[in-house]
Every structure is written in structure tokens, then in C-alpha cells.
KOLNU-918122 format. One record per residue (C-alpha): residue in one letter; x, y, z; residue number from 0. Coordinates in nm, 3 decimals, padded with zeros to 5 digits. Last residue first. Layout:
<atoms>
rest A, X X, Y Y, Z Z, nr NUM;
...
</atoms>
This chain:
<atoms>
rest G, X -01.107, Y 02.350, Z 04.476, nr 305;
rest P, X -01.006, Y 02.213, Z 04.144, nr 304;
rest P, X -00.957, Y 02.442, Z 03.840, nr 303;
rest R, X -01.249, Y 02.419, Z 03.595, nr 302;
rest R, X -01.207, Y 02.151, Z 03.332, nr 301;
rest P, X -01.125, Y 02.181, Z 02.964, nr 300;
rest P, X -01.333, Y 01.969, Z 02.725, nr 299;
rest F, X -01.235, Y 01.618, Z 02.616, nr 298;
rest R, X -01.194, Y 01.640, Z 02.242, nr 297;
rest H, X -01.477, Y 01.482, Z 02.045, nr 296;
rest A, X -01.565, Y 01.792, Z 01.839, nr 295;
rest R, X -01.206, Y 01.793, Z 01.712, nr 294;
rest A, X -01.280, Y 01.460, Z 01.546, nr 293;
rest R, X -01.444, Y 01.657, Z 01.264, nr 292;
rest S, X -01.098, Y 01.786, Z 01.164, nr 291;
rest Q, X -00.970, Y 01.431, Z 01.132, nr 290;
rest L, X -01.252, Y 01.336, Z 00.898, nr 289;
rest A, X -01.193, Y 01.650, Z 00.689, nr 288;
rest H, X -00.819, Y 01.577, Z 00.671, nr 287;
rest I, X -00.896, Y 01.226, Z 00.550, nr 286;
rest H, X -01.121, Y 01.366, Z 00.274, nr 285;
rest A, X -00.858, Y 01.625, Z 00.175, nr 284;
rest P, X -00.588, Y 01.354, Z 00.163, nr 283;
rest G, X -00.763, Y 01.181, Z -00.126, nr 282;
rest T, X -00.943, Y 00.851, Z -00.112, nr 281;
rest G, X -00.866, Y 00.487, Z -00.165, nr 280;
rest L, X -00.978, Y 00.402, Z 00.187, nr 279;
rest L, X -00.657, Y 00.222, Z 00.277, nr 278;
rest A, X -00.440, Y 00.475, Z 00.094, nr 277;
rest A, X -00.606, Y 00.768, Z 00.269, nr 276;
rest A, X -00.573, Y 00.595, Z 00.604, nr 275;
rest L, X -00.203, Y 00.533, Z 00.540, nr 274;
rest A, X -00.153, Y 00.900, Z 00.459, nr 273;
rest L, X -00.326, Y 00.999, Z 00.780, nr 272;
rest E, X -00.106, Y 00.762, Z 00.976, nr 271;
rest E, X 00.201, Y 00.905, Z 00.802, nr 270;
rest P, X 00.101, Y 01.258, Z 00.901, nr 269;
rest L, X 00.058, Y 01.135, Z 01.262, nr 268;
rest T, X 00.401, Y 00.974, Z 01.275, nr 267;
rest R, X 00.481, Y 00.604, Z 01.241, nr 266;
rest G, X 00.794, Y 00.437, Z 01.382, nr 265;
rest S, X 00.578, Y 00.176, Z 01.553, nr 264;
rest H, X 00.744, Y 00.169, Z 01.892, nr 263;
rest L, X 00.830, Y 00.539, Z 01.908, nr 262;
rest P, X 00.492, Y 00.622, Z 01.755, nr 261;
rest V, X 00.278, Y 00.446, Z 02.017, nr 260;
rest D, X -00.078, Y 00.562, Z 01.931, nr 259;
rest A, X -00.009, Y 00.734, Z 01.594, nr 258;
rest N, X -00.372, Y 00.844, Z 01.575, nr 257;
rest F, X -00.662, Y 00.880, Z 01.332, nr 256;
rest A, X -00.996, Y 00.993, Z 01.469, nr 255;
rest V, X -01.328, Y 00.828, Z 01.392, nr 254;
rest P, X -01.700, Y 00.904, Z 01.407, nr 253;
rest V, X -01.928, Y 00.602, Z 01.354, nr 252;
rest G, X -02.161, Y 00.657, Z 01.057, nr 251;
rest A, X -02.206, Y 00.290, Z 00.973, nr 250;
rest A, X -02.009, Y 00.327, Z 00.650, nr 249;
rest L, X -01.727, Y 00.491, Z 00.848, nr 248;
rest L, X -01.698, Y 00.202, Z 01.090, nr 247;
rest A, X -01.721, Y -00.053, Z 00.808, nr 246;
rest P, X -01.443, Y 00.122, Z 00.613, nr 245;
rest L, X -01.219, Y 00.124, Z 00.923, nr 244;
rest P, X -01.265, Y -00.250, Z 00.980, nr 243;
rest H, X -00.903, Y -00.333, Z 00.887, nr 242;
rest E, X -00.883, Y -00.642, Z 00.667, nr 241;
rest G, X -00.734, Y -00.459, Z 00.367, nr 240;
rest P, X -00.443, Y -00.344, Z 00.579, nr 239;
rest A, X -00.347, Y -00.702, Z 00.666, nr 238;
rest A, X -00.367, Y -00.933, Z 00.970, nr 237;
rest V, X -00.539, Y -00.690, Z 01.206, nr 236;
rest A, X -00.482, Y -00.716, Z 01.581, nr 235;
rest G, X -00.139, Y -00.852, Z 01.490, nr 234;
rest L, X 00.063, Y -00.613, Z 01.700, nr 233;
rest A, X 00.218, Y -00.429, Z 01.404, nr 232;
rest L, X -00.107, Y -00.415, Z 01.208, nr 231;
rest N, X -00.314, Y -00.261, Z 01.487, nr 230;
rest S, X -00.016, Y -00.039, Z 01.574, nr 229;
rest T, X -00.008, Y 00.096, Z 01.220, nr 228;
rest L, X -00.380, Y 00.160, Z 01.181, nr 227;
rest S, X -00.446, Y 00.348, Z 01.503, nr 226;
rest V, X -00.815, Y 00.443, Z 01.507, nr 225;
rest E, X -00.969, Y 00.617, Z 01.809, nr 224;
rest T, X -01.336, Y 00.528, Z 01.766, nr 223;
rest L, X -01.575, Y 00.809, Z 01.860, nr 222;
rest I, X -01.907, Y 00.752, Z 02.032, nr 221;
rest A, X -02.155, Y 00.978, Z 01.850, nr 220;
rest D, X -02.454, Y 00.837, Z 02.043, nr 219;
rest R, X -02.640, Y 00.723, Z 01.731, nr 218;
rest A, X -02.323, Y 00.615, Z 01.550, nr 217;
rest M, X -02.196, Y 00.419, Z 01.848, nr 216;
rest R, X -02.533, Y 00.255, Z 01.903, nr 215;
rest R, X -02.576, Y 00.166, Z 01.536, nr 214;
rest L, X -02.227, Y 00.018, Z 01.530, nr 213;
rest L, X -02.312, Y -00.183, Z 01.841, nr 212;
rest A, X -02.626, Y -00.323, Z 01.682, nr 211;
rest P, X -02.438, Y -00.411, Z 01.364, nr 210;
rest S, X -02.189, Y -00.613, Z 01.573, nr 209;
rest T, X -01.872, Y -00.739, Z 01.403, nr 208;
rest A, X -01.754, Y -00.384, Z 01.327, nr 207;
rest S, X -01.721, Y -00.313, Z 01.699, nr 206;
rest S, X -01.445, Y -00.576, Z 01.698, nr 205;
rest L, X -01.188, Y -00.316, Z 01.597, nr 204;
rest G, X -01.257, Y -00.080, Z 01.889, nr 203;
rest H, X -00.913, Y 00.086, Z 01.870, nr 202;
rest G, X -00.949, Y 00.305, Z 02.180, nr 201;
rest I, X -01.315, Y 00.379, Z 02.234, nr 200;
rest R, X -01.456, Y 00.724, Z 02.302, nr 199;
rest R, X -01.756, Y 00.844, Z 02.502, nr 198;
rest A, X -01.708, Y 00.572, Z 02.761, nr 197;
rest G, X -01.988, Y 00.549, Z 03.017, nr 196;
rest L, X -01.807, Y 00.287, Z 03.222, nr 195;
rest L, X -02.073, Y 00.016, Z 03.242, nr 194;
rest D, X -02.266, Y 00.071, Z 02.917, nr 193;
rest V, X -01.996, Y 00.206, Z 02.686, nr 192;
rest A, X -01.698, Y 00.007, Z 02.810, nr 191;
rest R, X -01.917, Y -00.298, Z 02.855, nr 190;
rest W, X -02.045, Y -00.277, Z 02.496, nr 189;
rest V, X -01.686, Y -00.242, Z 02.375, nr 188;
rest H, X -01.583, Y -00.558, Z 02.558, nr 187;
rest E, X -01.886, Y -00.739, Z 02.416, nr 186;
rest A, X -01.752, Y -00.662, Z 02.068, nr 185;
rest P, X -01.487, Y -00.926, Z 02.126, nr 184;
rest G, X -01.128, Y -00.879, Z 02.244, nr 183;
rest F, X -00.807, Y -00.789, Z 02.065, nr 182;
rest E, X -00.863, Y -00.419, Z 02.000, nr 181;
rest G, X -01.224, Y -00.432, Z 02.114, nr 180;
rest A, X -01.157, Y -00.210, Z 02.411, nr 179;
rest H, X -00.909, Y 00.058, Z 02.519, nr 178;
rest V, X -01.144, Y 00.286, Z 02.710, nr 177;
rest T, X -01.211, Y 00.660, Z 02.688, nr 176;
rest C, X -01.374, Y 00.874, Z 02.955, nr 175;
rest G, X -01.397, Y 01.253, Z 02.977, nr 174;
rest L, X -01.312, Y 01.416, Z 03.307, nr 173;
rest G, X -01.546, Y 01.663, Z 03.474, nr 172;
rest A, X -01.468, Y 01.549, Z 03.829, nr 171;
rest D, X -01.808, Y 01.381, Z 03.865, nr 170;
rest A, X -01.744, Y 01.195, Z 03.539, nr 169;
rest A, X -01.407, Y 01.077, Z 03.670, nr 168;
rest A, X -01.567, Y 00.967, Z 03.997, nr 167;
rest R, X -01.815, Y 00.760, Z 03.800, nr 166;
rest A, X -01.536, Y 00.603, Z 03.595, nr 165;
rest L, X -01.340, Y 00.517, Z 03.910, nr 164;
rest P, X -01.649, Y 00.368, Z 04.076, nr 163;
rest V, X -01.704, Y 00.150, Z 03.764, nr 162;
rest F, X -01.341, Y 00.038, Z 03.739, nr 161;
rest P, X -01.379, Y -00.289, Z 03.931, nr 160;
rest R, X -01.661, Y -00.377, Z 03.683, nr 159;
rest V, X -01.422, Y -00.371, Z 03.388, nr 158;
rest D, X -01.379, Y -00.748, Z 03.362, nr 157;
rest P, X -01.175, Y -00.846, Z 03.055, nr 156;
rest H, X -00.834, Y -00.862, Z 03.226, nr 155;
rest A, X -00.612, Y -01.111, Z 03.037, nr 154;
rest L, X -00.794, Y -01.049, Z 02.709, nr 153;
rest E, X -00.826, Y -00.674, Z 02.770, nr 152;
rest D, X -00.452, Y -00.626, Z 02.815, nr 151;
rest G, X -00.404, Y -00.261, Z 02.900, nr 150;
rest A, X -00.610, Y 00.056, Z 02.906, nr 149;
rest I, X -00.878, Y 00.240, Z 03.103, nr 148;
rest D, X -00.836, Y 00.604, Z 02.999, nr 147;
rest L, X -00.946, Y 00.907, Z 03.201, nr 146;
rest G, X -00.974, Y 01.259, Z 03.066, nr 145;
rest V, X -00.902, Y 01.632, Z 03.090, nr 144;
rest F, X -00.589, Y 01.658, Z 03.302, nr 143;
rest V, X -00.430, Y 02.002, Z 03.247, nr 142;
rest R, X -00.659, Y 02.144, Z 03.516, nr 141;
rest P, X -00.483, Y 01.988, Z 03.810, nr 140;
rest L, X -00.628, Y 01.668, Z 03.958, nr 139;
rest S, X -00.799, Y 01.722, Z 04.292, nr 138;
rest G, X -01.128, Y 01.550, Z 04.212, nr 137;
rest L, X -00.948, Y 01.249, Z 04.069, nr 136;
rest R, X -00.760, Y 01.172, Z 04.389, nr 135;
rest D, X -01.003, Y 00.935, Z 04.562, nr 134;
rest T, X -01.052, Y 00.728, Z 04.248, nr 133;
rest V, X -00.675, Y 00.709, Z 04.200, nr 132;
rest E, X -00.634, Y 00.562, Z 04.548, nr 131;
rest G, X -00.918, Y 00.317, Z 04.492, nr 130;
rest I, X -00.767, Y 00.193, Z 04.166, nr 129;
rest F, X -00.436, Y 00.155, Z 04.350, nr 128;
rest A, X -00.592, Y -00.050, Z 04.628, nr 127;
rest E, X -00.768, Y -00.275, Z 04.376, nr 126;
rest P, X -00.438, Y -00.359, Z 04.208, nr 125;
rest S, X -00.395, Y -00.237, Z 03.848, nr 124;
rest N, X -00.412, Y -00.503, Z 03.576, nr 123;
rest R, X -00.657, Y -00.304, Z 03.365, nr 122;
rest N, X -00.413, Y -00.012, Z 03.349, nr 121;
rest V, X -00.513, Y 00.337, Z 03.453, nr 120;
rest L, X -00.423, Y 00.615, Z 03.210, nr 119;
rest L, X -00.480, Y 00.980, Z 03.307, nr 118;
rest V, X -00.537, Y 01.182, Z 02.991, nr 117;
rest A, X -00.323, Y 01.494, Z 02.968, nr 116;
rest T, X -00.357, Y 01.811, Z 02.762, nr 115;
rest V, X -00.123, Y 01.948, Z 02.494, nr 114;
rest V, X -00.211, Y 02.277, Z 02.321, nr 113;
rest P, X -00.033, Y 02.287, Z 01.988, nr 112;
rest D, X 00.068, Y 02.557, Z 01.909, nr 111;
rest H, X 00.031, Y 02.622, Z 02.283, nr 110;
rest L, X 00.201, Y 02.513, Z 02.603, nr 109;
rest P, X 00.153, Y 02.686, Z 02.940, nr 108;
rest G, X -00.020, Y 02.391, Z 03.113, nr 107;
rest L, X 00.193, Y 02.111, Z 02.970, nr 106;
rest V, X 00.513, Y 02.158, Z 03.172, nr 105;
rest R, X 00.381, Y 02.290, Z 03.502, nr 104;
rest Q, X 00.062, Y 02.081, Z 03.495, nr 103;
rest A, X 00.234, Y 01.752, Z 03.413, nr 102;
rest T, X 00.504, Y 01.817, Z 03.670, nr 101;
rest D, X 00.243, Y 01.901, Z 03.935, nr 100;
rest T, X 00.057, Y 01.575, Z 03.865, nr 99;
rest F, X 00.362, Y 01.351, Z 03.896, nr 98;
rest E, X 00.526, Y 01.538, Z 04.184, nr 97;
rest Q, X 00.197, Y 01.537, Z 04.376, nr 96;
rest W, X 00.150, Y 01.164, Z 04.323, nr 95;
rest T, X 00.498, Y 01.109, Z 04.463, nr 94;
rest M, X 00.772, Y 00.990, Z 04.235, nr 93;
rest G, X 00.972, Y 00.682, Z 04.331, nr 92;
rest D, X 00.984, Y 00.469, Z 04.016, nr 91;
rest L, X 00.672, Y 00.283, Z 04.128, nr 90;
rest L, X 00.492, Y 00.618, Z 04.139, nr 89;
rest F, X 00.598, Y 00.690, Z 03.781, nr 88;
rest R, X 00.473, Y 00.349, Z 03.661, nr 87;
rest R, X 00.141, Y 00.391, Z 03.835, nr 86;
rest P, X 00.074, Y 00.742, Z 03.705, nr 85;
rest S, X 00.016, Y 00.633, Z 03.343, nr 84;
rest L, X 00.007, Y 00.937, Z 03.114, nr 83;
rest R, X -00.185, Y 00.941, Z 02.784, nr 82;
rest L, X -00.136, Y 01.264, Z 02.584, nr 81;
rest E, X -00.429, Y 01.453, Z 02.431, nr 80;
rest V, X -00.298, Y 01.678, Z 02.155, nr 79;
rest Y, X -00.433, Y 01.980, Z 01.965, nr 78;
rest D, X -00.314, Y 02.142, Z 01.639, nr 77;
rest A, X -00.109, Y 01.848, Z 01.513, nr 76;
rest G, X 00.129, Y 01.957, Z 01.238, nr 75;
rest Q, X 00.409, Y 01.702, Z 01.266, nr 74;
rest A, X 00.666, Y 01.956, Z 01.388, nr 73;
rest R, X 00.425, Y 02.076, Z 01.656, nr 72;
rest Q, X 00.366, Y 01.717, Z 01.764, nr 71;
rest E, X 00.736, Y 01.649, Z 01.801, nr 70;
rest G, X 00.802, Y 01.969, Z 01.992, nr 69;
rest H, X 00.517, Y 01.902, Z 02.234, nr 68;
rest V, X 00.628, Y 01.544, Z 02.282, nr 67;
rest D, X 00.979, Y 01.662, Z 02.369, nr 66;
rest A, X 00.846, Y 01.896, Z 02.637, nr 65;
rest L, X 00.666, Y 01.605, Z 02.802, nr 64;
rest F, X 00.980, Y 01.391, Z 02.776, nr 63;
rest R, X 01.197, Y 01.657, Z 02.943, nr 62;
rest R, X 00.967, Y 01.706, Z 03.239, nr 61;
rest L, X 00.927, Y 01.329, Z 03.280, nr 60;
rest D, X 01.302, Y 01.273, Z 03.270, nr 59;
rest G, X 01.356, Y 01.538, Z 03.534, nr 58;
rest P, X 01.102, Y 01.365, Z 03.758, nr 57;
rest Q, X 01.294, Y 01.035, Z 03.725, nr 56;
rest I, X 01.207, Y 00.736, Z 03.506, nr 55;
rest R, X 01.347, Y 00.389, Z 03.576, nr 54;
rest S, X 01.432, Y 00.154, Z 03.290, nr 53;
rest R, X 01.267, Y -00.183, Z 03.349, nr 52;
rest D, X 01.512, Y -00.472, Z 03.374, nr 51;
rest A, X 01.350, Y -00.631, Z 03.680, nr 50;
rest R, X 01.008, Y -00.629, Z 03.515, nr 49;
rest D, X 00.728, Y -00.560, Z 03.764, nr 48;
rest T, X 00.580, Y -00.270, Z 03.563, nr 47;
rest R, X 00.482, Y -00.494, Z 03.275, nr 46;
rest H, X 00.512, Y -00.305, Z 02.949, nr 45;
rest A, X 00.744, Y -00.552, Z 02.773, nr 44;
rest A, X 00.504, Y -00.836, Z 02.850, nr 43;
rest F, X 00.217, Y -00.637, Z 02.696, nr 42;
rest F, X 00.402, Y -00.589, Z 02.368, nr 41;
rest R, X 00.543, Y -00.941, Z 02.357, nr 40;
rest D, X 00.199, Y -01.095, Z 02.398, nr 39;
rest R, X 00.038, Y -00.866, Z 02.136, nr 38;
rest S, X 00.300, Y -00.949, Z 01.877, nr 37;
rest G, X 00.599, Y -00.813, Z 01.692, nr 36;
rest F, X 00.708, Y -00.565, Z 01.954, nr 35;
rest D, X 01.083, Y -00.543, Z 01.896, nr 34;
rest R, X 01.278, Y -00.336, Z 02.146, nr 33;
rest R, X 01.520, Y -00.074, Z 02.017, nr 32;
rest T, X 01.870, Y -00.126, Z 02.148, nr 31;
rest L, X 01.990, Y 00.080, Z 02.443, nr 30;
rest G, X 02.166, Y 00.411, Z 02.388, nr 29;
rest L, X 02.072, Y 00.547, Z 02.730, nr 28;
rest E, X 01.869, Y 00.829, Z 02.573, nr 27;
rest R, X 01.691, Y 00.575, Z 02.354, nr 26;
rest R, X 01.610, Y 00.361, Z 02.656, nr 25;
rest K, X 01.465, Y 00.662, Z 02.835, nr 24;
rest R, X 01.234, Y 00.743, Z 02.544, nr 23;
rest E, X 01.124, Y 00.379, Z 02.526, nr 22;
rest E, X 01.055, Y 00.386, Z 02.899, nr 21;
rest P, X 00.854, Y 00.705, Z 02.877, nr 20;
rest E, X 00.621, Y 00.592, Z 02.595, nr 19;
rest L, X 00.411, Y 00.913, Z 02.617, nr 18;
rest H, X 00.106, Y 00.754, Z 02.456, nr 17;
rest L, X -00.102, Y 00.931, Z 02.190, nr 16;
rest H, X -00.473, Y 00.890, Z 02.120, nr 15;
rest L, X -00.644, Y 01.225, Z 02.053, nr 14;
rest H, X -00.422, Y 01.394, Z 01.796, nr 13;
rest P, X -00.630, Y 01.685, Z 01.674, nr 12;
rest G, X -00.622, Y 01.842, Z 01.328, nr 11;
rest L, X -00.359, Y 01.816, Z 01.057, nr 10;
rest P, X -00.250, Y 02.180, Z 01.061, nr 9;
rest G, X -00.098, Y 02.298, Z 00.731, nr 8;
rest A, X -00.010, Y 02.111, Z 00.415, nr 7;
rest P, X -00.229, Y 01.825, Z 00.305, nr 6;
rest T, X -00.119, Y 01.463, Z 00.348, nr 5;
rest P, X 00.049, Y 01.274, Z 00.069, nr 4;
rest A, X -00.073, Y 00.922, Z -00.009, nr 3;
rest A, X 00.132, Y 00.631, Z 00.120, nr 2;
rest S, X 00.152, Y 00.329, Z -00.108, nr 1;
rest M, X 00.000, Y 00.000, Z 00.000, nr 0;
</atoms>
């Protein structure tokens, strides 16, 4: 599949982007690039209990956040929502206050593009940690605009332990997105929508297997965060022509294109848009229009806590 050119100028919002702090740290240390050729290897490499995990310090986090801003500006994104997982930073010795204050101090003043934060909580999180995060959501600084439930949905399909967290997020004015239907069945997407109140779905590939779910997502304008390259790289989709993107669009489900884990995949946002154009057999202007419409699905700013 050849890559079609993307239009000049701003490319719209980038709503599903991970910080990838360990990969950034490994690159700084001159370590070899890790190969994520399968779902199992990807999730194994992201386990926080690995003895060989590269530790991240507060100074690293400040630098990495600033780096993301520069990268996204260079790529033409005009708004970014960046996924940040507090658990890994706390395990590396940061306090919750250091983590949230760093995010606010670095991201808060940024513009061209604005970069906001989405708090990521992994499906394998201990109950005590989920409870701790639930209690802290109301005091998050303003730069945090959303909550993401992410991780290995096949190993941890039950989202009921996250219902109080999702409710607290809604009460705190945070939007909710859930990684679901990437490797698991459409039922996982139904649960994300019905139990957690998700307004966006990360990947959501299996949604296309359920006409009723597609109708629900179209009716309620539940956006699918599409990441073509990572879906192919991790084996969630066997070939570009098998990606359900055309079915999502035909059903009227809103979509946004995203690089997801660009350091792992080697794909930038402009390249993702070009890949989408090639997959759909359309011009870059059509893809740019779809991406621009996704702006309506940004998580809105919150009032300062307190």
C-alpha cells in the first residue's frame, strides 16, 4: 500500500497518543530498540514488575513532556491529548503530587499545539491503586481532561472494578475513553460504553462485528480512536485490507486517526493519515476532513479544582 500525501498545514487533533517514557529513556541510554511483533510481547514488555525496566525520574518526565510538544508541533497536530500512566511513575519513586504538578507545570503553558493529559489506569492495576486514583481524581490539576482504562483486555476483561473510578471521573469533569475491542470481542466495547460510560473507544476493531453496536456508536456519536499501524504491528489486524475502518465509516461512527505508540511503531501522525487515505482509496482532503471533525470529540477543559 503506497502512502498518499497529506495536506499542508495543521492536521487536526491527535487524541490517542502515549508518552512511551521507557522507550524514550532507553533511547537516551543508547539501548537497542525493542521489537514488539505481537500482542503478547508488547504487553510483557510493558509490565511494571520487570527487573530490567528503565526507571524514570522527575527530570526525565519534564523533558519527555516537552519533547512530545516539539514532536507534535513539527508534525502539524493542532491539539494533543497525551496518555500518562501514574502507576509506573509512582513505582519509580515519584509522589502523586510530583507527577501531577510536573504535568501541569510543563503542559499547562504550552500552545501551538495545546497538549492536555489523559490519566491512564491499566486493567491489571491492584484494587488498592484503583481506589487511590478514584479518591484523587477530584484534585487533579486542570491540564488533566480525561481518564483512559487501558491494558490487556484479554487477560483482564472485567471492567466492573473500574465502575467507581469512571463515575468519579465523570463527577470530576473528566472525559472517559477505554481501550476495548482491540483484541477482544464486541462485548468488551459494549461494557466500556454501558458500564463505564465511555464516550470514546481506543481501537474498537471488533465493533464492526456487531451491527447493533455500530448503530449505538453512530447514534450516540461515540468516537473510535483508530491506530492503523499499531493494529497491524501487534497482529490485531492481519493485513491493511482487513481493517474495519471502512465498516466504521459506513455505519456513521466518528473516527480519529492516531499514531498511538509512535516510538514503537515508527509512524508519525502525518504518516497515519496518509495510510488511512491509501486504505480508503481517497484523497488527503477527505482524510483531513474526517480528522478535523474529530475535534468535536476532544475532552473539554475543566475548571480548576477546589
